[in-house]
One Martini backbone bead per residue (centre of mass of N, CA, C, O) as a GRO file, in nm:
protein
  202
    1MET     BB    1  13.254   9.968   8.928
    2ALA     BB    2  12.977   9.907   9.058
    3ASP     BB    3  12.816   9.896   8.791
    4ALA     BB    4  12.974   9.662   8.665
    5LEU     BB    5  12.908   9.453   8.884
    6ALA     BB    6  12.597   9.466   8.854
    7GLN     BB    7  12.600   9.358   8.549
    8GLU     BB    8  12.722   9.061   8.642
    9ARG     BB    9  12.452   9.037   8.795
   10PRO     BB   10  12.172   8.997   8.919
   11TRP     BB   11  11.908   9.140   8.996
   12ARG     BB   12  11.803   9.340   9.290
   13ILE     BB   13  11.538   9.317   9.531
   14CYS     BB   14  11.396   9.496   9.784
   15VAL     BB   15  11.190   9.386  10.062
   16PHE     BB   16  10.927   9.536  10.234
   17CYS     BB   17  10.779   9.389  10.537
   18GLY     BB   18  10.607   9.206  10.744
   19ALA     BB   19  10.642   9.006  11.050
   20SER     BB   20  10.349   8.979  10.975
   21ARG     BB   21  10.044   8.865  10.824
   22GLY     BB   22   9.802   8.960  10.934
   23GLN     BB   23   9.440   8.962  10.855
   24ASP     BB   24   9.497   8.937  10.540
   25PRO     BB   25   9.541   8.682  10.315
   26ALA     BB   26   9.610   8.854  10.060
   27HIS     BB   27   9.897   8.943  10.150
   28ALA     BB   28  10.032   8.664  10.142
   29ALA     BB   29   9.964   8.609   9.846
   30LEU     BB   30  10.125   8.851   9.736
   31ALA     BB   31  10.401   8.766   9.846
   32ALA     BB   32  10.413   8.500   9.688
   33ARG     BB   33  10.389   8.626   9.404
   34LEU     BB   34  10.647   8.789   9.423
   35GLY     BB   35  10.849   8.557   9.456
   36GLN     BB   36  10.774   8.429   9.183
   37ALA     BB   37  10.829   8.679   9.000
   38LEU     BB   38  11.129   8.696   9.052
   39GLY     BB   39  11.197   8.427   8.919
   40GLU     BB   40  11.076   8.493   8.634
   41ALA     BB   41  11.277   8.760   8.615
   42GLY     BB   42  11.566   8.708   8.744
   43VAL     BB   43  11.541   8.801   9.055
   44ASP     BB   44  11.673   8.894   9.344
   45LEU     BB   45  11.663   8.878   9.707
   46VAL     BB   46  11.611   9.137   9.948
   47TYR     BB   47  11.600   9.120  10.312
   48GLY     BB   48  11.546   9.085  10.670
   49GLY     BB   49  11.578   8.748  10.735
   50GLY     BB   50  11.307   8.634  10.804
   51ARG     BB   51  11.044   8.373  10.891
   52ALA     BB   52  10.816   8.567  10.942
   53GLY     BB   53  10.550   8.638  10.789
   54LEU     BB   54  10.589   8.805  10.497
   55MET     BB   55  10.886   8.746  10.492
   56GLY     BB   56  10.862   8.437  10.477
   57VAL     BB   57  10.684   8.417  10.228
   58VAL     BB   58  10.868   8.554  10.016
   59ALA     BB   59  11.113   8.371  10.064
   60ASP     BB   60  10.985   8.096  10.003
   61ALA     BB   61  10.893   8.165   9.713
   62ALA     BB   62  11.174   8.237   9.605
   63LEU     BB   63  11.308   7.967   9.657
   64GLU     BB   64  11.108   7.799   9.482
   65ALA     BB   65  11.194   7.990   9.221
   66GLY     BB   66  11.528   8.013   9.239
   67VAL     BB   67  11.625   8.227   9.435
   68GLU     BB   68  11.841   8.452   9.557
   69VAL     BB   69  11.885   8.503   9.912
   70PHE     BB   70  11.911   8.810  10.106
   71GLY     BB   71  11.980   8.841  10.451
   72ILE     BB   72  11.919   9.108  10.696
   73ILE     BB   73  12.021   9.090  11.044
   74PRO     BB   74  12.003   9.161  11.355
   75GLU     BB   75  12.145   9.032  11.627
   76ALA     BB   76  11.895   9.038  11.821
   77LEU     BB   77  11.717   8.860  11.624
   78GLN     BB   78  11.906   8.616  11.586
   79VAL     BB   79  11.911   8.530  11.888
   80ARG     BB   80  11.582   8.484  11.869
   81GLU     BB   81  11.536   8.294  11.617
   82LEU     BB   82  11.430   8.472  11.336
   83ALA     BB   83  11.581   8.340  11.127
   84HIS     BB   84  11.623   8.208  10.826
   85PRO     BB   85  11.729   7.869  10.757
   86ARG     BB   86  11.733   7.860  10.403
   87ILE     BB   87  11.896   8.077  10.312
   88GLN     BB   88  12.189   8.150  10.139
   89HIS     BB   89  12.204   8.457  10.269
   90LEU     BB   90  12.337   8.562  10.591
   91GLU     BB   91  12.341   8.872  10.766
   92VAL     BB   92  12.497   8.999  11.054
   93VAL     BB   93  12.414   9.290  11.232
   94PRO     BB   94  12.421   9.523  11.484
   95ASP     BB   95  12.177   9.700  11.346
   96MET     BB   96  11.930   9.877  11.188
   97HIS     BB   97  12.111  10.076  11.038
   98SER     BB   98  12.292   9.861  10.905
   99ARG     BB   99  12.070   9.714  10.756
  100LYS     BB  100  11.979   9.941  10.562
  101ALA     BB  101  12.253   9.994  10.432
  102ARG     BB  102  12.289   9.704  10.321
  103MET     BB  103  12.034   9.680  10.153
  104ASN     BB  104  12.107   9.911   9.966
  105ALA     BB  105  12.383   9.801   9.861
  106LEU     BB  106  12.246   9.526   9.732
  107SER     BB  107  12.043   9.706   9.568
  108ASP     BB  108  11.827   9.821   9.275
  109GLY     BB  109  11.553   9.807   9.446
  110PHE     BB  110  11.205   9.868   9.570
  111ILE     BB  111  10.959   9.685   9.766
  112VAL     BB  112  10.627   9.741   9.911
  113LEU     BB  113  10.453   9.595  10.152
  114PRO     BB  114  10.273   9.521  10.385
  115GLY     BB  115  10.282   9.687  10.716
  116GLY     BB  116  10.439   9.853  10.961
  117ILE     BB  117  10.647  10.065  11.109
  118GLY     BB  118  10.904   9.932  10.996
  119THR     BB  119  10.826   9.942  10.700
  120LEU     BB  120  10.779  10.247  10.680
  121GLU     BB  121  11.059  10.337  10.777
  122GLU     BB  122  11.224  10.209  10.553
  123ALA     BB  123  11.085  10.342  10.308
  124VAL     BB  124  11.120  10.643  10.391
  125GLU     BB  125  11.427  10.645  10.407
  126ILE     BB  126  11.478  10.571  10.114
  127GLN     BB  127  11.332  10.820  10.002
  128SER     BB  128  11.511  11.027  10.143
  129TRP     BB  129  11.778  10.943  10.010
  130SER     BB  130  11.684  11.014   9.726
  131GLN     BB  131  11.623  11.315   9.776
  132LEU     BB  132  11.939  11.356   9.867
  133GLY     BB  133  12.122  11.167   9.663
  134PHE     BB  134  12.227  10.873   9.780
  135HIS     BB  135  12.043  10.754   9.550
  136ARG     BB  136  11.922  10.571   9.223
  137LYS     BB  137  11.637  10.430   9.324
  138GLY     BB  138  11.356  10.259   9.322
  139ILE     BB  139  11.005  10.280   9.457
  140VAL     BB  140  10.747  10.029   9.529
  141TYR     BB  141  10.409   9.999   9.595
  142LEU     BB  142  10.244   9.700   9.670
  143ASP     BB  143   9.889   9.772   9.594
  144GLU     BB  144   9.569   9.608   9.561
  145ASP     BB  145   9.375   9.752   9.826
  146GLY     BB  146   9.476  10.039   9.967
  147PHE     BB  147   9.670  10.031  10.215
  148TRP     BB  148   9.851  10.304  10.116
  149ASP     BB  149   9.663  10.554  10.099
  150PRO     BB  150   9.739  10.727  10.356
  151PHE     BB  151  10.027  10.787  10.268
  152PHE     BB  152   9.962  10.937   9.998
  153GLU     BB  153   9.791  11.153  10.137
  154LEU     BB  154  10.015  11.270  10.311
  155THR     BB  155  10.205  11.359  10.078
  156ARG     BB  156   9.999  11.553   9.958
  157THR     BB  157   9.988  11.738  10.207
  158MET     BB  158  10.287  11.818  10.198
  159VAL     BB  159  10.272  11.962   9.930
  160LEU     BB  160  10.046  12.168  10.003
  161GLY     BB  161  10.232  12.274  10.258
  162GLY     BB  162  10.547  12.296  10.146
  163TYR     BB  163  10.735  12.017  10.231
  164LEU     BB  164  10.700  11.891   9.930
  165ARG     BB  165  10.794  11.782   9.638
  166PRO     BB  166  10.655  11.631   9.375
  167ALA     BB  167  10.915  11.476   9.285
  168HIS     BB  168  10.949  11.341   9.573
  169ARG     BB  169  10.680  11.203   9.592
  170ASP     BB  170  10.728  11.042   9.304
  171ILE     BB  171  10.930  10.829   9.394
  172ALA     BB  172  10.674  10.692   9.486
  173LEU     BB  173  10.528  10.410   9.374
  174ARG     BB  174  10.257  10.217   9.210
  175ALA     BB  175  10.125   9.878   9.241
  176THR     BB  176   9.913   9.574   9.171
  177THR     BB  177  10.158   9.398   9.066
  178PRO     BB  178  10.448   9.234   9.054
  179GLU     BB  179  10.514   9.279   8.756
  180GLN     BB  180  10.476   9.585   8.760
  181ALA     BB  181  10.687   9.652   8.975
  182ILE     BB  182  10.935   9.543   8.825
  183THR     BB  183  10.905   9.717   8.571
  184MET     BB  184  10.918   9.994   8.712
  185LEU     BB  185  11.208   9.955   8.814
  186ARG     BB  186  11.347   9.912   8.543
  187ASP     BB  187  11.227  10.206   8.425
  188TRP     BB  188  11.345  10.386   8.627
  189GLN     BB  189  11.390  10.748   8.668
  190PRO     BB  190  11.540  11.004   8.776
  191SER     BB  191  11.471  11.346   8.788
  192GLY     BB  192  11.723  11.544   8.904
  193GLU     BB  193  11.590  11.655   9.166
  194SER     BB  194  11.711  11.819   9.426
  195ARG     BB  195  11.698  11.915   9.752
  196TRP     BB  196  11.920  12.156   9.661
  197SER     BB  197  11.757  12.305   9.487
  198GLU     BB  198  11.628  12.573   9.377
  199GLY     BB  199  11.357  12.626   9.591
  200ALA     BB  200  11.343  12.428   9.801
  201LYS     BB  201  11.097  12.294  10.044
  202ALA     BB  202  11.241  11.991  10.163
   0.00000   0.00000   0.00000
């Protein structure tokens, strides 16, 4: 039933990104291009509901491109008036755990832009859920300048150390353009290798 309902609505991509713009203007430009590309692809946006930083940039660009934007924000942040005032759909949830679960439920795939600890935590948890078989959705790091190189080097070290299967490392893909990231999510297929498969290392 859930799959049938998903086919009746536009595709939705969840974007994880910083609540700050960071120091490199190219990251804000990339976020804006992603919002525009979502509109061109007919894909709706799910994100953290904020108006600041890269979150605000991608939401503003998506709105300008005619995208339906779904923001999920914890009550504590909404009370601090950090919610985006113009998005069509804003859900206020009790806490960060509820936020991630709701973002997953609304989305068909995930794109990760530059960000800090919160962005990394969201992306890694989604990858972990995929490894455990809790969902079957792709995740792509949109990275045109090598920002996420240290993360991918860390996962390579985990594989070499026997803590992570190559198939589970490869759940996380990389793209250098928004259009490539969207296409990769459309084409993504799960490996079928479960965390609980015989001989699993992690």
